C-alpha positions, 0 to 999 in steps of 0.5 A: 259592493266596494270592499277595501281592506288594509289599503296602503298607497304611496306617492313619490315614495311617501306613504299616504294611505296606511292600511285603510279599510272601508266597505260600501254596499250597493245602493248606499252613499258613503261620505269621507271627511277629514283634514287637509293631507289626510289622504281623501283624494289619494283614495279616489285616485288610487281606486281610479288607477291614476299613475304615480299612486303606488299601491303598496299593500292591501286589496280593493274589490268591486263586485267581487273583482280585483279592482287594483289588477285592472288598467284605468280604462278597464276600471271605467268600463266596469262602472267606476267613475271619478269626478275630479275636484279640478276637472281638466281642460282639453283644448280643441276637443268639443265636450260633446265629442269627448263624452260620446267617445267615452260612452261608446268606448265603454259600451264597446268594452262591455260588448254593447252596441254603440250609441248612434249620433241621434240617440246620443244627442237626445240623451245629452239634451235631456241631461243638459236640460236637467242640469240647467246647462246651455246646450251650446256650451257642450259644443265648446272645447271641454272645460275651456273657459268654463266657470267652476260651476259649469265644470262641475255640471259637466262632470255630472252630465258625464255621469248621467250619460255614462251611467257608472255603477260606482261614483267617487265624487272628489270635493264636488262642492269645490268652487260652487255657489249655493245655486250651482251646488243645489243643481249639481246635488240634484243631478247626483241625487237623480243617479241614486239607485239600488244598483249604484254606490257612491263615495262622496269626498268632502271637507264640509257638511254643506254638501251633505245637506243636499246629498244625504249619506247613509254613512260618514267616515273620518279619514285621518293619518291615512286610515279611517278612524271613526264611522257613524251616521249622518250626525257624525258630519254635523259633529265634525262641522261643530267640533272639527277634527282635533278629537280624532287626530290621536286615533290617527297616530295610535 
């Protein structure tokens, strides 16, 4: 399980997270919602180890191991995957080449045998088919010229092939029309298992209509100010965040 205690994070010397505490048991999906600037993406970046996101206090452990003491590649090898709100483009690197390199790098770090080219292509074709992706798209440079929906499908395809044990989805619904949202959500739901945890970061309830969370948390002022069941997301959709803002500054 992921256990975060009193986590504080600064960016360019500006405090963003201010003593955030959160536990996500194995097998559960937790959603974090909050206003702009609350620190939602900062939480994901800090857990993934993005440079310039300075942890100034607190702890974060994954399966009992100090997550913050690991390099980003080591965190990925342990099973942590961050799905970006705005996936980056990598000109000149075919998507298939990128993903196979990532899969085999993680397998090597875990002492596992690398996937052969035929094994990888078979798995990639199956994952692409489930996501209704044209397989030829995977031969193009990673995310270059991809639509918003294609980029998000590409993120989910990477999840399906990497099989991480901790997924952090940073506004996966951003830029998706309703059809693409359903396909992406189906891909994420297919990864739910008793051994895998998920943290879904979103502004809006609509994503949670498709990816049903076990718990919903409100992040405001750099910390969790309220938690509840899926009904909390409906309350936020109807009433907004104003009622929780006094808690954020208390």
